[in-house]
N, C-alpha and C positions, 0 to 999 in steps of 0.2 A: 504493500500500500504506500502510495506517495505521501510525502510530508503534508502536502495540501489536503489530500483526501483524509488523512488522519485528523487534521485540524478542523475539517468541515463536518465531520460526523456529529450530529446533535448529541449533546451530553446532558444527562439528567442527574448525574452524580455530583459529588463534591469536587471542588477545584483541586487540581494537582499542585504539587509543591512548586513546579516550574511556572504554572499559571499564576500562582500567588506572588511569586517573585517578579513576574512581568508586570502585574498590576501595581505592586508596590514600587517598582522602579519607575514606571511611567507617572504614577501619582506623585511620588516624592520629587521627581525631577521637574515636572511641570509646576508643582507648588512652589519650589524654590525659584524657578525661572520667573514665574509671574509675581512672586513676592518682590523680586528685584525690579521688575517692570513697573509694578504698581506703587512701590515706595516712592518712585520718582513722581508719579502722577499725584500722590498725596502731597508730596513736598511742593510740587508746582502750584497746587491750590492753596497752600498755607504759608509758604515762606519764600519761594524762589523769586517771585516778582519783586519783593523788597530787597533781597540780598544780591541779586545778579543783574537786574535790569534797572539800575540806578537812574539813568537819564529819563525814564518814562514810568517810574514806579508810583507816581502820584495819580490817584483816580483809577477808574476801571481799565484804562488802556494798558497799564502795566500787567494786569491780570490776564488780559487777552493775549498779550505777547508770551507770558509765562505758559499759558495753556497751549499756545502755538508750538512751543518746544516739545510738547508731548507728541503732537502730530508730525513734526519733522522726522522723528525716528521711524514712523510708519512708512515714510517714503522709501526707506532703505530695507524694509522687510521683504519686498519682492526680490531684491538682490540677494538677501540671505536665503530666501526660499529657493531661488534659482540655483545658487551655489550648493546649498545643503541638499536640495532635491536631486540635482544632477549627481552629486557624489553619493548621496544616500541610495540612489537607484543603482549605483555601480559598486560601491564598496560596503554598503550595509547601513541599516537604520541605527544600529547600536553605536558604531563609531562616531557617527555624526551627532548623536544625542550627547555623548560625552564631550565632544568638542564644543558644541553650542552651550552646554552647561558651564564649562570653564570660562568661555568668552563672556557670557552674561555676568558671571560672578565677578570677574576681574574688572569689567567696566563699571559695575555697580559700586564696588568697594572704592574705586578711584574717584567716583563722584563725591564720596564722603570726605575727600581731602582737598577738593578744588578750592582755592582761595576765592573770596567774594569779590564783587565789583569794587568795593571801597578799598580792598587790599591790593589788587593788581590791575584794576581798570577793565577795559574791554576784553582782555585775555581771559578773565574769569568766565563770563558767559560763553565765549568761544570754546573753551575747554569743556564746559558743561555740555554744550550742544554736540561736540565731537564724541564724547563718551555716550551721550544719549543715542547717537547714530549707531555706535557699536552695539548698544542694547537692542536697537531695532533690527540690526543685521542678524544677531544671534537668535532673537525671538522669531524671526522669519523662518528659520530652519528648525526651531524647536518643536513646534506643534505637530507638523506633519510626521516627523519621526516617532514621536510619542503615540500619536493616534494610530499609526499603522502597526507599531510594535504590539499594541494592545489588541487591536481588531484582528490582525493576522494570526494571533495566537488563540483566538476565541473559537469555541464551537459555533456552528452556523446559527443556532437558535439563541445565542447569548452575545452576539456581536454588539448590540446596543448597550448591554450592561458593561461588557469589557471596555467598549469605547468611551463610556461615560467616566471611567477612572481618570484618564488624563484631562477630561473636561472639568472635573470637580477640583483639579489642581488650581483652576482659575479662582473660584470663590474662596478656597482655602488660602491661597496666596493673598487675596484681597483681605480676608479676615485677619491674617497675620500682620500684614502691613498696617492696617487700620488700628489693630489692637496695640501694636508697638508704639504707634504715634499717640494713642490714647494714654498709655502708661507714661510716656515721656511728658505729655502735656499736663498730667496730674501730679507728677513727681518733681517737676522742675518749674522754676519761675518763668514768666514770659521772656525775661531777658536771657536767662540761661538757655531756654529752648531755642531762641533765635540766634544766640551766639555760637552754640556748639551742640546742643542737644539733638537738633534735627539730623545731625550727621551720623549718630549712632546706628539707626536702622540700616544705613548703607554699609557701614563697617561690619555689622553682624552678618552680612552676606558671606563673608569669608568662611565662617563656621558652617553655614548651611550648605555651601558649595562642597565642602569637604565631605559632609555626610552624603549628599546626593551623588557625588563622584563614586564613592565606594559601593553604594547600592546599585548604581547603573552598571558598574563594571561587572557585577555578578549576574546580570541578566543575559540570557542567550539571545542570539540573533533570531529574527522572525522566521518562521518555517517557510513562508512564501518566498522570501528572499533567498533562503537556502536552496529552495527548489530551482530558482532561476540560476544560481551558481552551478548546481548539479547538472542542469541541462545546457549550460554554457550559452544561454540566450541573452546575455547582457547586451544591451544596445550600445553601439558606439556613439550614438547621438540621440539619447532619450528625449531631450528637449525638442529637437526637430520632430520626432515622432509625436510628441505630446501635442504640439500646435498643428501638426498636419492632420491628425485624426481626432483630437479631443478638445478643440477650441471651444465648442459649445459647452462642454462640461466645465471647463475652466471659468467661462463667463457666468454660467448659472451658479456655480459654487460660490463665486465672488458675490453675486447679487443676493443669494440666499442669506449670507452672513451680515449684510449691511445693517439691517435694523437691530439685530441682536447686539452687534458690536457698538453701535451708537448709543443705544439705551444703556448698555453695560458701562460705558465710559462716563455716563452721567453719574452712575452709582460710584464708580471708582474715583472720579476726579472732581466733578462739578458740584454735586449736592453739598459736600462739606464746605467748599469754598463759598457757595451761595448762602448757605445757612449761617456761617460764621462771619461773613464779610460785613464791613461797616455799612450802616443804612445809607450814608451819604454817597456810597459808591454802588448802591443797588442791592446790597446784602441784607440779611435779616437780623444780624446782630445777636445770634444765638451763642450760647456757651460752647467753646470748642471741645472740651473734654466730653460734654454730654452728647454733642453731635457725633463725635468719633465713636463713642460707645454705642449709640443708637445705630450707626452705620454698620458697626461690627455685628451687632445682634441681628439687624435686618438682613445682613448678607448670609446668615445661616440658611435662609430660605433659598438662596441661590444654590447652595451646596445640595440641600435636600432635593429640590425639584430638578436639578441637573441630573442627579443620579436616577431619580424617578423617571425623567424624560427618556433616558437610555433604556430603562426597563420597559417602559410603556411602548417604545418604538419596536421592541421585540414582539410585542403582542398585536398592536394595531397598525404597525408600519411607520417608517421614518417620515413620509410625507404628511400623513395625518397628524402625527405628533407635532411636527413643525407648524402646521396650520393652526392647531389649537393654541400653541404658544404665541404665535404672532397675533391672532385674534384677541388674546388676553392683553398683550402689551398695547395694542391699538386702543382698546376700550378703556384702559387704565391711564393712558398718557396724560390726559388733561385733569381728571380727578386727582391724580397724584400730586400735581402742583398746587391744587387748591388746599389739600391737606398740609403740604409743606409750608405754605404761606401763612398758616395759622400760628406758626412759631411754637407750637406745642410739641415738645420733644417726643411724647408718646405717639402722636399722630405722624410725626416725621419718620419714626421707626416703622410704623404701620405702612406708610406710603412706600417705603423701600421694600419691605417684606412682600407686599402684594405684587409689586412690580417683578420681583425675583421669581414668582411663580411662572409667569410668562417667559422670563429670561431662561429659566431652567429647562422648560419644555422645548424651547427653540434652540437649545445648546447641547443638551444631553445626547440627542441622536446624531449630532454632526459628524463625529469621528466615523461611525459605522456607515452613514450615508455616503460620505465623501470617499471612503475606501472602496465602497461598492460601485461607485460611479466610474472608476478608472481602472484600466488594465494594469497588471502588476508591474510591468517593466517601466512604466512612467508614473506609477501611482504616487510615489513620494513627491516627485516634481508637481504633479497635477494638484494634489490636495494642498501642498504648501503654497504654491503660487495662487491658487484660488482663494485660500484663506488670507494670504497677505494682501491681495487686491481688495478683498471684501473689507479688510480692516482699514485700508486707506480710504475707501469710499464711505465707510461707516464711522468707526470710532476715532480715526486719526485726528480729526479736527472737530469732533462733536462737542467737546467742552468749549472750544474756541467759538464755534457757531452759536452754542447756547448762550455764552456770555455776550456775544455781539447782539443776538436777538433781545436779550434782556436789556442791554444798554439802549438799543434802538426803540423798543416798544414799551419798556417799563412794565410789561405784563408777562409774568412767568409762564402762563399756559401757552404762549406762543411757541415755547420750546416743546411742549407736548404735541402741538400740531405738527411741528417739524418731525418728531419721532413717528407720528401717525402716517405721514407721507412715506417715510422709509419702510414702515411696516407693510404698506401696500406694495411697494417695490419687491420686498423679500417674499411676501405671500404669493405674488404672481410668479416669481421665479421658481419657488419650490413647487408650485402647482404644475409647472411645466416639466417637472422631472417625473419620469415613470418610476413607480415604486421600486426601490432597490433592495428591500429586505429579502435576504436569501440569495442574492446574486453570487455566482461562483467567483471566488477570489483567485482562481487558477491563473496561469501565465498567458492565456490566449489574448489576442489583441482586443477583444471586445467581451464585456461581461455577459455571462449566460445565466439563465435561471438554474439554480441548483435543484436537481431532481430529488435530492435526498432530504428535502425539507419534510 
């Protein structure tokens, strides 16, 4: 029996030791990578406008520029996806995962020691942006490898569940990043936090990277990639094959991700800044530690419903689960801001938690659906590039656009309408995809329905 056949047989028993190691490796790795990525987004909303963009840090414009530096890194995620996808399709998922993990950790730790604008002038924000670009490059190659490593190890009837594990690394990374900021905000004075306390989360990345490195080193290469090696069918130009035969899948995978990523980055970066900002600059003036704690607690919904979204997609299909998730986000986008604008911290947490129900249902099935959309030889490239392009169109500048809309209209539900429009785009895109649940992950050039379902 081939490696692929073995992995495709439905399993009703308990997970094997190797399967548990794979899930642990993908979960821990993505958690650490996204902790690194999100800690910058948190800092951009809370301190970086003041410390690194001195000439324009008065008023809302400085915050717009600070949020824009989040988006800059997304522009380099496709490059990371191309490089990591090309090499991942040729030398293996595992090697690229280890490489991207180390790169992300190094760039994050270095951000923690970059001097501020008042210390070295314009060189400060330039160094900050360069390191942020490195974060974007490594994040572009991270998700595809983790998603495929988990899905390609999964029994055919549990791909949604297995694929949800690297997905929940995102909310767990978010929870860790926000909670660390909360602890520092409550244990340090405002002066201490602004002077040096905000750097601690970046420096902690060194410890997390060491843990993730040793866990990922112990994980075996995916069975589908091993099969490709055994059959010696590695392509000499997988990117050329990808765009020659699978351009439609790349475009659809990008558009499917747009709304989820945009709404997610409101949770990650915008809400805390909006809630704690000064009223004279359009903020609500709420207490920072309380807002960070509420964001942390609300984000647990993201974790729970992402995992449930993967499980549900194994039952009712990937497309239907996505559709339910996006319909939920669409309906909640405006009421959410009405709750947040009450400045009641409990209602603030409720607004985030309810949003994360739709976020989870439209994120949990993503790994399995994307893996099932592409043939094995270009799968790493296809899912990584589609994911990276979707992130550019969705979350890259979502906090910047949200802040600009708030500045222009003075009416926060206008941001909700912006998210509703993106939900329509993603909902149409996912509806154009023929249900992928059960597609054969074999090495043929086109997915086929697995008769062993």
